[in-house]
N, C-alpha and C positions, 0 to 999 in steps of 0.2 A: 508435381506441377505439370500443367498441360499447355502447350503452345496453342494460341489462337491463330489459325491460318488466315492470312490476308489474301487479297486478290492479286492479279499479276501486276497491277499498276501501283499498289500501295503496300509498303512493308509495315506490318503491325508487330511490334515487339512485346505487346502485353501478354501476360500469362495468367493462369488461374491457380489458386490454392484451394483445396477442399478443406473447409473448416468445420469443426463439430457443432458450432453454434449457428453459423450463417450460411452454410453450404459453400458455394463457389465464391471466392473473393478474388477480384481482379487485381493484378500487380503490374505496375508499369515497369519498363526497362530500367528506369532510374531507381525505382524502389528495389528491384531485384538485385541490382549491383550493390546496394547497401546491405541487403539481407545476406548475400553470399560473400560475407567477409568473416574472418575468424572472430572479430570482436563482437559481431552481432550473433553469430552462431553460438557463442558462449551462453546466450540466454536460454538455449535448449537445456542447459545443465543447471539452471537455477529455478527451483520450484517457486511458483507464484505465492504460495501460502506458507512458506517456511516448513515447520514441522507439523502442520495441521493434518497431514495424512496419517499421523499416528493415532488420530481420533476419527477422522473421516478418511478411510482407506483410498477412496477414489480421487482425493484431492492431490494428485501428483502432477497436475498440469503446470506449465512453465511460463516464465516471463516471455518466452519466444512467441507462443501462441497468443498470449494476451496482447503483446505489442502489435501483432498483425491484426488482431481483432479491433483494437483501439484505432488503428489506422483506417480500417474499413468504416467504423462508425463515425469517425471524424469527417470523412468525406460526405457521409449522409447528413451530418449536422451542418456542414458548410452549405450543402444544397438547401437546407432549410433556412439558413441565414439569408439567402437571397430573397426569401419571401417576406422578410421583416419590413415593418413600416418605418419610414425614415431611413437614415443611413445605417446600413448593416455594419456591425463591429467586425465581422469576419467576411471579407470580400470573396465572392464565389470565384473570381478569376485567380485567386491565390489558393485554390483547392489543393493543388499538388504540394505546395509548401506546408500547409497544415497537415496533410496526410504524412509527409515525411517527418515532421516534428512529432506527430503521434507515434509513428513507427519507432522513433529513436528515444522517446521520452523516458524509457526505463533502462536505457543502455548501461547506465552506471550502477545498477543494483549490485550489492555485495552478496556473497554466499548466503543462502537462506533468506534472501530478500530483506524485508524490514527488520527481521529478527536480529540481525547483527549490526544494523546501522547505528543503533544507539551507542554501542561500544566503539565503533569507528570514530564517531564525532566526539563523544564525551571522554573516552579514555585515551584515545590516540590522537585526538585533534585533527582527524581527517575530514574530508569533504563529505557532504550528504550525497545521496545517489543522483540527484539532479545536477549538482556541481561536478561530480565525477563523470557523469554522462556528457556534460558539456566539454570537459577536458578530452574525453575519448573521441568526441566528434571532431574537435579541432586537431587532435593529434593524428588520427588514423583515417578519418572519413572525408576530410575537407576536399580532396581531389575527386571524390565521387559524387559531390553535390551538384555538379553541372552548373546551372545558372544561379545557384544560391550561395551566399556567404554563410559560414558556420554560425555567425551571430544571428542571422535571420531565422535560422531553425531553432537555435537554443533559446532565443527570447520568447518563443511561443510557449514553452513549458517551464521556464524558470525566470526569476527576476521580477522586477516591478511591473513589467509590461506583459506578463504572461497572459495567455488567452483564456477566457471563460470556457472555451471548447475543451480544455484540459485541466482547468483549475476552477471549479465551482461546485456547488451542491448537486448540480445535475449536469455532468459533462460526459464526454465520450469515454474517458478513462473509467469512470464509475459505472457507466452503462455496460461496458464490456465486462468488467470484473464481477459485477453483480450477476450477470447472466452466466458467465463462465464458471465462477466459483460455486454458484448454487447448483449448476448442472453437474459438475464434477464431485461436489460434496454429497449430492443426492438429497438436497433440501429444497423446498419450494419457495423460500422467502425472496430470493433475488430474481425470480422470473417475472420481471416487470413488463408492462405493455409497451415495449420499445417502438413497435411500428406505429402505434397511435401517437406517441410523443414525437416521432420523426415527422409525422404529417402536420403537426401543429406548432412546432418550435420555431422560434426566430430569435436572433440576437440583435439587440439594439444597444446603443451606447448606454452603459450604466446597468445593464442587466439582461435577464433572459425572459422572453415573453412567450406565453402559450395562448393559443387562440381557444378560449372557452374551456378546454378540457381539464378542469381542476382535479377531477377524480383520478385521471391517469397520472398527474403530477404527484398527488398525495400518495398514490400506490407506489410510485418510485421511491419517494422519500421514506415512507414507512418500511418498504422492503429493504432499503439500505440499513435502516435502524435494526430491523429484525436479524439481518445477516450479521451485524456486529454482536448482538446479544447471543445468537445461537451458534455462530461459527467463529468469528474473529476473536471474540472475548470469552469463548467457552472456557470453563474452568481448567480443563485438562490441556486444551490447546495452549493457553497462556503459560501453563506450567512447563510444557515441553519447549516452547519458544524461549522462556527464561533460561532453561537449561542450556539450550544451544547458544544463546547470547553469552552466557558466562563461560562456557567451554571455549567458544571462539576467542573471547578476550584472553583467557589464560593460555591457550595454545599459542596465541600471537605473542603474549608477554614472554613465553618461554622459547620463542623462536622456532616453533614447529610450523607456524604459518607466517607468511610475509607480513611485515608491518604495512598497513594500508597507506600510511603517509609516504612510504617508499615507492608505492606503485606508480605515483605520478612521475617518478624519475625514469621509469622503464620505457624503453622504445621498442620493446619486443612484443608485437601484437599477439603472436602465438603464445608467448609466455603468459601474458595477461589473460588470454582466453582460457587458461587453465585454472583461474581463480574462481572456483565453483563449489557447489555443495559437496560434490564428490571429493574434492581436495580436503575439505574439512573433515569428512567422515574418515578418509584414509589416514589423516593425521591423528584422529581419535584412536584408531587401532594401533598406530605407531607408538602413541604415548603409552598405551597399555603395555607395550613391550619394553619401553625404555624409560618412561617418565617416572618421577619419584614423588610428586606431590600427592599425598593421600586423598585430599579433598577432590582434586581434579580427577584422579583415577576413579573415585567413587561416583562422581557425577557422570563421567563418561559411561561407566558400567550401567548406571540407572537408565541413561538415555538409550543406550543400545539394547537394553532389555525391555524397553517401553514401560518403565516404572516411573510414574509422575511424582512430583513433589507433593507434600501434604498441604492442603489448604487450611490456613489458620484463621484468616479473616476475609470474608466476602459479604459486603453489605452495601450495594449501590443505592444511592439516594438522589432524588431529583429535587430541583429547586428552580425558582425564577432567577434571572440575573441579579447578582449581588446578594443573594440569600443562601449561601452555602451553609448547611447544617453544621453544628459544632463538631459532632463526631466525624463527619466527613472532612472538615478542615483539619482536625487532629491527625487523621490518617493520611491526608495529603502531605502534611508537614513531615510525617514519618517517612513517606516515600521519597521526599525530596532532600532529606537531611541524613546522610550516612551516620552522623554522630548519634542520632536517636536510635538507629538500628544497633549500633555498638553498645549503647546503654542497655537496651532490651536484651541483647545477647549476653552481656555480662550478668544481668539479673537472672537469666535462664541457665547460665552456666554452659553456654555453647559457643562455638566459633561464629563470629559475625558473618562469615561467608556462608554459613548454613541457613541464614535467614534471607529471604528474597522479598523485599518490600517494593511495590510498584504502583505507579499512578497510571491508570488506564486513560485512554483518550476520552475526554468528555463527549457525551453523545447528545445531539440535538437533531431535530428534523431538518432544520435549516441552519447552515453556517452563518455566523454573524456578518461576514463580509460578502455574502451572496444575496443578490436581489432577484427574486423570482416574481414575475407578474402574470396575472391572468387577464387576458384582454377580452372584453365583451363589447362588440360594436365599436371597436377602435379605441375604447377607453381602458387602458391598463390599470389594474389595481394590485397592490401587494397581495401575495397569496395569503398572508396572515390576516388580511382585511377583506377577503373576497366573499365571505359569507359561509364558508364551510366550517362545520363544528370542530373537526379535528385540528385544523391549524389555529383556530381561535382559542381552543382550550389548551393545547399542549405545544403549539408551534414555537413558543418562546421559552419553553422549559428546557433545562439541561440535566442530564443524568451524570452524576459524578461517581467515580468508582476507583477506590484505592484498595489494594489487596496485599495480603501477607501470606507467603508460602514458606515452608521449611523442609529441610532434608528429612526423609523418613526416620521415625524414631525420636524426633525432636519436638513434635507437635504439642505434647502436654506441657512441657517446660516453657516453650515459647508462648503458648496461649496464656499461661498464667502471668508471665511477665508483660505480655501485651495488654492483658486486662488491667493490671496496675497502672500502666501508662495511660490508658483511656480514662480510668477513674480519676486520675490526677489532672487530666486536661479537659474534663467536661464540667 
């Protein structure tokens, strides 16, 4: 960081951070006091993309750099909001509040980011990362927020009143992670025309409005879709993330890792700051020395040796709303009901834990709850009705993707049992 020198009559506390995506990012004194806390510095030790670097070796960037980048883009988006016609949803005079909320929006991520969050909420009944982040803000950062109440900051990124700046199909969070993830993974898909979007975006009550430039908006939405297909939902990436999620769950169950529901009782900021990716990996090695569960030992060894699970079923299918194909529906049911997995495991003669059935996030160009408008001469129209072929043809379609993986050596038996299940349910 570099201090910006002020003149003799004015003290300037602003600093700059050199960022790999945007160059120099200005940081206010208030923001710096939040960054320089153990609970925020913890984000340096949590990888943005979980175990994705086992497939894309450069993708080792962290929630720390993403949070600072999102703060920067949020400030730019708020500047754009001031150009909106009618009453802007995000007031420019609250620019600092929205920047701080963006800075802290990922504060509550668990080790390996989203990879372990499912286990935290479904298995242990813990808070999701937004709720946990809100808890951390109230517990450890309230006194550093100066003129803001914790609730003012938290409401920007969580709850019913959360802002479209950080929760929409085209927001500052997505803008940063698309650029940052594609840059570090070494793929072109997320390199969207952000500067053009920043010059034309405005927020009005009920949605996001872009002045004319439909092509730039389509490029952003398609780029996000391609990043999911190529990186986030990559066959091997999903395999390694499934492995980490199950290892995290079992290590926690066997008390090698702290129970996430107990973390909210802790008042030790430094202790909490050690709940990171590195702790999980260290516990993997410890378990290999002292643990007894054969399945968990095998899973840890596979992960540390970068040996993925075997893919048994991978057949994404698209449809319009309300028209999910029968095969997709059957696979979604399998992913949602452990009892079905147990029956398939029994038929295959394997341990049910050796089968990993998962429902991927449904993919569509525009989220159902997001309204994006293209304005031409002051007349905004929904992007799906604005005349472009892409949005008219596929803007309302959704890609459904349920998958089945298995431990190495189990694929033939599991595939046969899965085939019988599909034939029975089609």
